[in-house]
MMTF fields as JSON, N, C-alpha, C and O atoms, coordinates in Angstrom:
{
  "mmtfVersion": "1.0.0",
  "mmtfProducer": "UNKNOWN",
  "numBonds": 403,
  "numAtoms": 404,
  "numGroups": 101,
  "numChains": 1,
  "numModels": 1,
  "chainsPerModel": [1],
  "groupsPerChain": [101],
  "chainIdList": ["A"],
  "bondAtomList": [4, 2, 8, 6, 12, 10, 16, 14, 20, 18, 24, 22, 28, 26, 32, 30, 36, 34, 40, 38, 44, 42, 48, 46, 52, 50, 56, 54, 60, 58, 64, 62, 68, 66, 72, 70, 76, 74, 80, 78, 84, 82, 88, 86, 92, 90, 96, 94, 100, 98, 104, 102, 108, 106, 112, 110, 116, 114, 120, 118, 124, 122, 128, 126, 132, 130, 136, 134, 140, 138, 144, 142, 148, 146, 152, 150, 156, 154, 160, 158, 164, 162, 168, 166, 172, 170, 176, 174, 180, 178, 184, 182, 188, 186, 192, 190, 196, 194, 200, 198, 204, 202, 208, 206, 212, 210, 216, 214, 220, 218, 224, 222, 228, 226, 232, 230, 236, 234, 240, 238, 244, 242, 248, 246, 252, 250, 256, 254, 260, 258, 264, 262, 268, 266, 272, 270, 276, 274, 280, 278, 284, 282, 288, 286, 292, 290, 296, 294, 300, 298, 304, 302, 308, 306, 312, 310, 316, 314, 320, 318, 324, 322, 328, 326, 332, 330, 336, 334, 340, 338, 344, 342, 348, 346, 352, 350, 356, 354, 360, 358, 364, 362, 368, 366, 372, 370, 376, 374, 380, 378, 384, 382, 388, 386, 392, 390, 396, 394, 400, 398],
  "bondOrderList": [1, 1, 1, 1, 1, 1, 1, 1, 1, 1, 1, 1, 1, 1, 1, 1, 1, 1, 1, 1, 1, 1, 1, 1, 1, 1, 1, 1, 1, 1, 1, 1, 1, 1, 1, 1, 1, 1, 1, 1, 1, 1, 1, 1, 1, 1, 1, 1, 1, 1, 1, 1, 1, 1, 1, 1, 1, 1, 1, 1, 1, 1, 1, 1, 1, 1, 1, 1, 1, 1, 1, 1, 1, 1, 1, 1, 1, 1, 1, 1, 1, 1, 1, 1, 1, 1, 1, 1, 1, 1, 1, 1, 1, 1, 1, 1, 1, 1, 1, 1],
  "groupList": [{"groupName": "MET", "atomNameList": ["N", "CA", "C", "O"], "elementList": ["N", "C", "C", "O"], "formalChargeList": [0, 0, 0, 0], "bondAtomList": [1, 0, 2, 1, 3, 2], "bondOrderList": [1, 1, 2], "singleLetterCode": "M", "chemCompType": "L-PEPTIDE LINKING"}, {"groupName": "HIS", "atomNameList": ["N", "CA", "C", "O"], "elementList": ["N", "C", "C", "O"], "formalChargeList": [0, 0, 0, 0], "bondAtomList": [1, 0, 2, 1, 3, 2], "bondOrderList": [1, 1, 2], "singleLetterCode": "H", "chemCompType": "L-PEPTIDE LINKING"}, {"groupName": "ASP", "atomNameList": ["N", "CA", "C", "O"], "elementList": ["N", "C", "C", "O"], "formalChargeList": [0, 0, 0, 0], "bondAtomList": [1, 0, 2, 1, 3, 2], "bondOrderList": [1, 1, 2], "singleLetterCode": "D", "chemCompType": "L-PEPTIDE LINKING"}, {"groupName": "LEU", "atomNameList": ["N", "CA", "C", "O"], "elementList": ["N", "C", "C", "O"], "formalChargeList": [0, 0, 0, 0], "bondAtomList": [1, 0, 2, 1, 3, 2], "bondOrderList": [1, 1, 2], "singleLetterCode": "L", "chemCompType": "L-PEPTIDE LINKING"}, {"groupName": "GLY", "atomNameList": ["N", "CA", "C", "O"], "elementList": ["N", "C", "C", "O"], "formalChargeList": [0, 0, 0, 0], "bondAtomList": [1, 0, 2, 1, 3, 2], "bondOrderList": [1, 1, 2], "singleLetterCode": "G", "chemCompType": "PEPTIDE LINKING"}, {"groupName": "ILE", "atomNameList": ["N", "CA", "C", "O"], "elementList": ["N", "C", "C", "O"], "formalChargeList": [0, 0, 0, 0], "bondAtomList": [1, 0, 2, 1, 3, 2], "bondOrderList": [1, 1, 2], "singleLetterCode": "I", "chemCompType": "L-PEPTIDE LINKING"}, {"groupName": "PHE", "atomNameList": ["N", "CA", "C", "O"], "elementList": ["N", "C", "C", "O"], "formalChargeList": [0, 0, 0, 0], "bondAtomList": [1, 0, 2, 1, 3, 2], "bondOrderList": [1, 1, 2], "singleLetterCode": "F", "chemCompType": "L-PEPTIDE LINKING"}, {"groupName": "LYS", "atomNameList": ["N", "CA", "C", "O"], "elementList": ["N", "C", "C", "O"], "formalChargeList": [0, 0, 0, 0], "bondAtomList": [1, 0, 2, 1, 3, 2], "bondOrderList": [1, 1, 2], "singleLetterCode": "K", "chemCompType": "L-PEPTIDE LINKING"}, {"groupName": "ASN", "atomNameList": ["N", "CA", "C", "O"], "elementList": ["N", "C", "C", "O"], "formalChargeList": [0, 0, 0, 0], "bondAtomList": [1, 0, 2, 1, 3, 2], "bondOrderList": [1, 1, 2], "singleLetterCode": "N", "chemCompType": "L-PEPTIDE LINKING"}, {"groupName": "TYR", "atomNameList": ["N", "CA", "C", "O"], "elementList": ["N", "C", "C", "O"], "formalChargeList": [0, 0, 0, 0], "bondAtomList": [1, 0, 2, 1, 3, 2], "bondOrderList": [1, 1, 2], "singleLetterCode": "Y", "chemCompType": "L-PEPTIDE LINKING"}, {"groupName": "GLN", "atomNameList": ["N", "CA", "C", "O"], "elementList": ["N", "C", "C", "O"], "formalChargeList": [0, 0, 0, 0], "bondAtomList": [1, 0, 2, 1, 3, 2], "bondOrderList": [1, 1, 2], "singleLetterCode": "Q", "chemCompType": "L-PEPTIDE LINKING"}, {"groupName": "THR", "atomNameList": ["N", "CA", "C", "O"], "elementList": ["N", "C", "C", "O"], "formalChargeList": [0, 0, 0, 0], "bondAtomList": [1, 0, 2, 1, 3, 2], "bondOrderList": [1, 1, 2], "singleLetterCode": "T", "chemCompType": "L-PEPTIDE LINKING"}, {"groupName": "PRO", "atomNameList": ["N", "CA", "C", "O"], "elementList": ["N", "C", "C", "O"], "formalChargeList": [0, 0, 0, 0], "bondAtomList": [1, 0, 2, 1, 3, 2], "bondOrderList": [1, 1, 2], "singleLetterCode": "P", "chemCompType": "L-PEPTIDE LINKING"}, {"groupName": "SER", "atomNameList": ["N", "CA", "C", "O"], "elementList": ["N", "C", "C", "O"], "formalChargeList": [0, 0, 0, 0], "bondAtomList": [1, 0, 2, 1, 3, 2], "bondOrderList": [1, 1, 2], "singleLetterCode": "S", "chemCompType": "L-PEPTIDE LINKING"}, {"groupName": "ALA", "atomNameList": ["N", "CA", "C", "O"], "elementList": ["N", "C", "C", "O"], "formalChargeList": [0, 0, 0, 0], "bondAtomList": [1, 0, 2, 1, 3, 2], "bondOrderList": [1, 1, 2], "singleLetterCode": "A", "chemCompType": "L-PEPTIDE LINKING"}, {"groupName": "VAL", "atomNameList": ["N", "CA", "C", "O"], "elementList": ["N", "C", "C", "O"], "formalChargeList": [0, 0, 0, 0], "bondAtomList": [1, 0, 2, 1, 3, 2], "bondOrderList": [1, 1, 2], "singleLetterCode": "V", "chemCompType": "L-PEPTIDE LINKING"}, {"groupName": "CYS", "atomNameList": ["N", "CA", "C", "O"], "elementList": ["N", "C", "C", "O"], "formalChargeList": [0, 0, 0, 0], "bondAtomList": [1, 0, 2, 1, 3, 2], "bondOrderList": [1, 1, 2], "singleLetterCode": "C", "chemCompType": "L-PEPTIDE LINKING"}, {"groupName": "GLU", "atomNameList": ["N", "CA", "C", "O"], "elementList": ["N", "C", "C", "O"], "formalChargeList": [0, 0, 0, 0], "bondAtomList": [1, 0, 2, 1, 3, 2], "bondOrderList": [1, 1, 2], "singleLetterCode": "E", "chemCompType": "L-PEPTIDE LINKING"}],
  "groupTypeList": [0, 1, 2, 3, 4, 1, 5, 5, 3, 6, 7, 3, 6, 8, 9, 10, 5, 8, 7, 5, 11, 5, 3, 12, 6, 4, 13, 5, 5, 2, 11, 8, 5, 7, 3, 8, 2, 7, 11, 0, 1, 5, 6, 3, 5, 13, 5, 14, 4, 15, 3, 0, 10, 3, 0, 3, 9, 12, 5, 0, 13, 3, 6, 3, 8, 11, 3, 2, 1, 10, 5, 6, 6, 10, 9, 8, 11, 5, 5, 3, 16, 6, 8, 3, 3, 12, 5, 5, 12, 3, 2, 4, 13, 7, 5, 0, 4, 16, 3, 6, 17],
  "groupIdList": [1, 2, 3, 4, 5, 6, 7, 8, 9, 10, 11, 12, 13, 14, 15, 16, 17, 18, 19, 20, 21, 22, 23, 24, 25, 26, 27, 28, 29, 30, 31, 32, 33, 34, 35, 36, 37, 38, 39, 40, 41, 42, 43, 44, 45, 46, 47, 48, 49, 50, 51, 52, 53, 54, 55, 56, 57, 58, 59, 60, 61, 62, 63, 64, 65, 66, 67, 68, 69, 70, 71, 72, 73, 74, 75, 76, 77, 78, 79, 80, 81, 82, 83, 84, 85, 86, 87, 88, 89, 90, 91, 92, 93, 94, 95, 96, 97, 98, 99, 100, 101],
  "secStructList": [7, 2, 2, 2, 2, 2, 2, 2, 2, 2, 2, 2, 6, 6, 7, 7, 3, 3, 3, 3, 3, 3, 3, 6, 6, 3, 3, 3, 3, 3, 3, 1, 7, 7, 6, 6, 1, 7, 2, 2, 2, 2, 2, 2, 2, 2, 2, 2, 2, 2, 2, 2, 2, 2, 2, 2, 2, 2, 2, 2, 2, 2, 1, 1, 7, 2, 2, 2, 2, 2, 2, 2, 2, 2, 2, 2, 2, 2, 2, 2, 2, 2, 2, 2, 1, 1, 1, 6, 6, 1, 2, 2, 2, 2, 2, 2, 2, 2, 2, 2, 7],
  "xCoordList": [-0.947, -0.679, 0.853, 1.217, 1.711, 3.348, 3.416, 3.66, 3.154, 3.604, 2.876, 3.37, 1.629, 0.918, 2.124, 2.424, 2.71, 3.729, 4.826, 5.166, 5.252, 6.193, 5.683, 6.307, 4.444, 3.884, 3.548, 3.632, 3.183, 2.903, 4.191, 4.159, 5.292, 6.598, 7.379, 8.157, 7.036, 7.589, 6.84, 7.399, 5.572, 4.68, 5.119, 5.216, 5.528, 5.908, 7.277, 7.4, 8.148, 9.244, 9.484, 10.621, 8.162, 8.248, 8.901, 9.394, 8.993, 9.378, 8.137, 6.986, 8.506, 7.66, 7.478, 8.379, 6.064, 5.965, 5.564, 4.584, 6.555, 6.091, 5.392, 4.739, 5.396, 4.566, 4.553, 5.578, 3.283, 3.286, 2.941, 2.008, 3.657, 3.733, 3.065, 3.627, 1.893, 1.228, 1.931, 1.769, 2.587, 3.118, 2.341, 1.796, 2.347, 1.673, 2.334, 1.806, 3.547, 4.032, 4.367, 5.09, 4.006, 4.431, 3.968, 3.043, 4.84, 4.709, 6.1, 6.921, 6.311, 7.38, 6.986, 6.436, 7.47, 7.198, 8.498, 9.571, 8.137, 9.198, 8.908, 7.826, 10.064, 10.229, 11.512, 12.424, 11.319, 12.505, 13.697, 14.702, 13.601, 14.749, 15.991, 15.943, 17.037, 18.369, 19.256, 18.978, 20.192, 20.96, 21.654, 21.757, 22.097, 22.836, 21.884, 22.291, 20.628, 19.437, 20.059, 21.122, 19.333, 19.43, 19.409, 18.357, 20.186, 20.077, 18.881, 18.321, 18.672, 17.513, 16.33, 15.484, 16.195, 14.762, 14.737, 13.687, 16.065, 15.904, 15.549, 14.721, 16.283, 15.962, 14.614, 14.122, 13.933, 12.514, 11.534, 10.647, 11.792, 10.849, 10.78, 9.807, 12.178, 12.203, 11.352, 10.427, 11.573, 11.206, 9.698, 9.059, 9.168, 7.656, 6.825, 5.829, 7.346, 6.433, 6.418, 5.342, 7.704, 7.495, 6.698, 6.088, 6.577, 5.936, 4.368, 3.656, 3.871, 2.729, 2.249, 1.119, 3.152, 2.629, 2.758, 1.975, 3.788, 3.303, 2.072, 1.596, 1.438, 0.404, -1.158, -2.219, -0.778, -1.608, -2.039, -3.199, -0.921, -1.319, -2.491, -3.469, -2.221, -3.456, -4.752, -5.86, -4.563, -6.007, -6.564, -7.789, -6.013, -6.691, -7.079, -8.163, -6.423, -6.934, -8.334, -8.972, -8.712, -10.179, -11.119, -12.171, -10.677, -11.812, -11.509, -11.96, -10.988, -10.44, -10.777, -10.626, -11.333, -11.376, -10.138, -9.263, -9.982, -8.765, -7.775, -6.583, -8.599, -7.946, -7.598, -6.382, -8.291, -8.051, -7.026, -6.308, -6.911, -5.974, -4.517, -3.493, -4.412, -3.202, -2.567, -1.408, -3.447, -3.094, -2.567, -1.46, -3.34, -2.987, -1.402, -0.515, -1.386, -0.414, 1.111, 2.211, 0.703, 1.846, 2.5, 3.705, 1.283, 1.786, 2.474, 3.473, 1.846, 2.3, 3.879, 4.705, 4.001, 5.246, 6.25, 7.355, 6.158, 6.876, 7.213, 8.353, 6.34, 6.324, 7.354, 8.341, 7.066, 7.772, 9.273, 10.115, 9.489, 10.798, 11.638, 12.782, 10.951, 11.609, 11.993, 13.089, 11.098, 10.999, 12.552, 13.227, 12.998, 13.876, 15.316, 16.341, 15.364, 16.308, 17.187, 16.783, 18.799, 19.567, 19.74, 20.884, 18.834, 19.028, 18.058, 16.851, 19.056, 18.569, 17.551, 17.723, 16.172, 15.805, 15.121, 14.434, 14.973, 14.059, 14.429, 15.418, 13.533, 13.503, 14.593, 15.004, 15.093, 16.213, 17.434, 18.431, 17.589, 18.938, 19.303, 20.363, 18.079, 18.055, 18.502, 19.449, 17.708, 17.863, 19.26, 19.844, 19.988, 21.202, 22.407, 23.534, 21.856, 22.896, 22.72, 23.712, 21.74, 21.447, 22.356, 23.069, 22.174, 22.709, 24.472, 25.256, 24.891, 26.348, 26.856, 28.001, 25.927, 26.435, 26.66, 27.058],
  "yCoordList": [10.523, 10.482, 9.97, 9.031, 10.81, 10.739, 9.205, 8.666, 8.421, 7.189, 6.191, 5.088, 6.601, 5.733, 5.597, 4.502, 6.703, 6.646, 5.486, 4.607, 5.683, 4.563, 3.2, 2.348, 2.949, 1.691, 0.885, -0.325, 1.848, 1.51, 0.951, -0.115, 1.624, 1.131, 0.004, -0.812, 0.12, -1.236, -2.421, -3.436, -2.185, -3.6, -3.915, -5.107, -2.745, -2.79, -3.741, -4.74, -3.352, -3.745, -5.12, -5.427, -5.952, -7.2, -6.947, -7.932, -5.784, -5.733, -5.915, -5.544, -6.469, -6.941, -5.765, -5.362, -5.383, -4.171, -4.962, -5.697, -4.644, -5.577, -4.737, -5.316, -3.384, -2.656, -1.093, -0.45, -0.586, 0.808, 1.368, 0.896, 2.307, 3.192, 4.563, 5.272, 4.883, 6.409, 7.327, 7.033, 8.269, 9.063, 10.652, 10.96, 11.482, 12.672, 13.544, 14.609, 13.19, 14.212, 13.338, 13.848, 12.247, 11.322, 10.003, 9.674, 9.273, 7.708, 7.106, 7.722, 5.91, 5.136, 3.581, 2.726, 3.536, 2.008, 0.931, 1.069, 0.027, -0.945, -2.047, -2.59, -2.246, -3.231, -4.018, -3.875, -4.962, -5.967, -5.485, -6.191, -4.039, -3.461, -3.445, -3.054, -3.773, -3.711, -2.578, -2.299, -1.919, -0.894, -1.344, -0.495, -2.509, -2.802, -3.255, -3.755, -3.067, -3.284, -2.421, -1.829, -2.372, -1.802, -0.416, 0.004, 0.415, 1.717, 2.58, 3.598, 1.874, 2.538, 2.319, 3.212, 1.386, 0.76, 1.813, 2.383, 2.066, 2.926, 4.384, 5.162, 4.55, 6.2, 6.468, 7.591, 5.414, 5.491, 5.391, 6.209, 4.415, 4.592, 5.657, 5.926, 6.45, 7.564, 8.578, 9.208, 8.705, 9.84, 9.693, 10.606, 8.46, 8.136, 9.008, 9.533, 9.174, 9.744, 11.273, 11.872, 11.995, 13.122, 13.505, 14.571, 12.671, 12.821, 12.852, 13.698, 11.777, 11.695, 13.094, 13.561, 13.613, 14.766, 15.959, 16.908, 15.803, 16.955, 17.094, 18.202, 15.921, 15.71, 16.428, 16.742, 16.501, 17.048, 18.438, 18.849, 19.123, 20.529, 20.857, 21.56, 20.199, 20.415, 19.697, 20.231, 18.663, 17.848, 18.827, 18.931, 19.528, 20.093, 21.248, 21.697, 21.894, 23.254, 23.252, 24.274, 22.029, 21.701, 21.928, 22.54, 21.337, 21.231, 22.179, 21.757, 23.167, 23.96, 25.293, 25.508, 26.39, 27.963, 28.658, 28.076, 29.603, 30.495, 30.253, 29.961, 30.455, 30.699, 29.216, 29.029, 28.184, 26.902, 26.338, 25.394, 26.842, 26.253, 27.059, 26.395, 28.225, 28.858, 28.078, 27.665, 27.924, 27.104, 25.705, 25.27, 25.122, 23.736, 23.761, 22.915, 24.883, 25.029, 25.253, 24.71, 26.079, 26.43, 25.305, 25.083, 24.541, 23.37, 22.315, 21.771, 21.949, 21.227, 21.448, 20.555, 22.559, 22.764, 22.861, 22.382, 23.246, 23.022, 21.374, 21.039, 20.574, 19.476, 18.812, 18.176, 18.998, 18.715, 18.903, 18.059, 20.098, 20.725, 20.016, 19.611, 19.895, 19.269, 17.794, 17.315, 17.164, 15.677, 15.432, 14.417, 16.688, 16.579, 16.987, 16.744, 17.5, 17.354, 15.955, 14.874, 16.434, 15.078, 14.613, 14.634, 14.237, 13.934, 12.388, 12.173, 11.615, 10.267, 10.478, 11.297, 9.557, 8.803, 9.524, 8.778, 10.671, 11.361, 10.8, 10.128, 11.173, 10.795, 11.417, 10.863, 12.698, 13.472, 12.877, 13.337, 11.957, 11.311, 10.193, 9.822, 9.819, 8.215, 8.756, 8.203, 10.054, 10.315, 10.793, 10.373, 11.594, 12.118, 10.91, 11.013, 9.849, 8.816, 8.01, 7.359, 7.91, 7.572, 8.001, 7.33, 9.259, 10.359, 10.312, 10.399, 10.188, 10.237, 8.811, 8.62, 7.879, 6.395, 6.188, 5.111],
  "zCoordList": [-9.279, -10.687, -10.824, -11.532, -9.969, -10.188, -10.324, -11.404, -9.008, -8.659, -9.562, -9.794, -10.1, -11.268, -12.403, -12.878, -12.741, -13.876, -13.603, -14.394, -12.406, -11.907, -12.048, -12.681, -11.413, -11.29, -12.758, -12.967, -13.602, -15.013, -15.62, -16.235, -15.467, -16.058, -15.278, -15.773, -14.048, -13.225, -13.886, -14.3, -13.934, -14.577, -15.766, -16.059, -16.84, -18.204, -18.144, -18.854, -17.33, -17.513, -16.448, -16.092, -15.963, -15.233, -13.934, -13.385, -13.336, -11.879, -10.739, -10.973, -9.621, -8.999, -7.689, -6.955, -7.665, -6.645, -5.205, -5.088, -4.113, -2.924, -2.004, -1.136, -2.02, -0.955, -1.337, -1.565, -1.375, -1.563, -0.155, 0.495, 0.265, 1.539, 1.06, 0.225, 1.607, 1.42, 2.664, 3.848, 2.291, 3.316, 3.204, 2.144, 4.229, 3.85, 3.028, 2.708, 2.604, 1.496, 0.323, -0.532, 0.163, -1.226, -0.857, -0.116, -1.557, -1.124, -1.46, -2.139, -0.966, -1.269, -1.64, -0.946, -2.981, -3.607, -3.605, -4.192, -2.915, -2.698, -3.798, -4.021, -4.407, -5.671, -5.492, -4.678, -6.56, -6.486, -7.283, -7.364, -8.007, -8.787, -8.085, -6.919, -8.53, -7.942, -8.528, -9.695, -8.004, -8.391, -9.733, -10.618, -9.933, -11.259, -12.353, -13.402, -12.076, -13.512, -14.453, -14.266, -15.499, -16.566, -16.498, -16.015, -16.807, -16.365, -17.147, -16.742, -18.358, -19.427, -18.565, -18.516, -17.977, -17.287, -16.065, -15.768, -15.3, -14.022, -14.573, -14.099, -15.569, -16.009, -16.551, -16.437, -17.189, -17.616, -16.366, -16.123, -15.714, -14.403, -13.513, -12.809, -13.575, -12.573, -13.544, -13.03, -14.582, -15.431, -15.789, -16.313, -15.464, -15.55, -14.954, -15.453, -13.665, -12.514, -12.867, -12.836, -13.238, -13.747, -14.744, -14.653, -15.88, -16.972, -16.788, -17.33, -15.913, -15.421, -14.682, -14.826, -13.973, -12.958, -14.141, -14.161, -15.074, -16.187, -16.758, -17.002, -17.024, -17.751, -16.941, -17.482, -15.592, -14.781, -15.246, -15.259, -15.633, -15.756, -16.874, -16.622, -18.221, -19.086, -18.503, -18.555, -18.042, -17.396, -16.34, -16.412, -15.435, -14.483, -15.072, -14.701, -15.964, -16.506, -17.208, -17.459, -17.481, -17.876, -16.898, -17.082, -15.635, -14.698, -13.643, -12.578, -13.536, -12.265, -12.861, -14.063, -11.833, -12.329, -12.095, -11.455, -12.445, -12.655, -11.137, -11.05, -10.25, -8.461, -8.486, -8.434, -8.548, -8.01, -9.2, -8.871, -10.538, -11.077, -10.792, -10.954, -10.444, -10.251, -8.845, -8.858, -7.638, -6.553, -7.078, -6.761, -7.802, -8.23, -9.098, -8.985, -9.886, -10.86, -9.683, -9.781, -8.809, -7.922, -7.018, -6.895, -6.319, -5.521, -6.205, -5.733, -7.55, -8.308, -8.964, -9.155, -9.179, -9.801, -8.432, -8.688, -7.37, -6.126, -5.862, -5.543, -5.991, -5.604, -6.802, -6.432, -8.263, -9.147, -9.06, -9.367, -8.612, -8.529, -7.465, -7.67, -6.275, -5.162, -5.559, -5.267, -6.19, -6.558, -7.472, -7.305, -8.558, -9.232, -8.578, -9.214, -7.526, -6.734, -6.478, -6.049, -6.973, -6.849, -5.408, -4.954, -4.711, -3.399, -3.046, -3.15, -2.659, -2.47, -1.457, -0.555, -1.597, -2.639, -3.473, -4.17, -3.749, -5.003, -6.395, -6.685, -7.105, -8.484, -9.344, -10.363, -8.859, -9.373, -9.008, -9.564, -8.2, -7.851, -8.849, -9.355, -8.934, -9.742, -11.16, -11.719, -11.89, -13.039, -13.122, -14.121, -12.309, -12.37, -12.402, -12.886, -11.795, -11.583, -12.775, -13.102, -13.461, -14.793, -15.865, -16.611, -15.776, -17.069, -16.744, -17.689, -15.525, -15.205, -15.68, -16.09, -15.586, -15.75, -17.451, -17.894]
}
């Protein structure tokens, strides 16, 4: 779901997706976006993954029992917080770069 948020915005802003590599801890989306592209585009693309991941909380609460929901909530929160760290290539570094720009 996280990367689906990025993919939707890449397509919305007419960026080309060259390759999506699925890894055990996430994925890497190879695109034609450049560092000097519009800051607002980079910011919105980076934050879209986070917003899609946040949308999972209410959706999954409808389908999971209490224990499964707690486990999902904890894992998803850890992944979300990790992804927001300002470390390259995580989304947090792109968001911070856009805010400082």
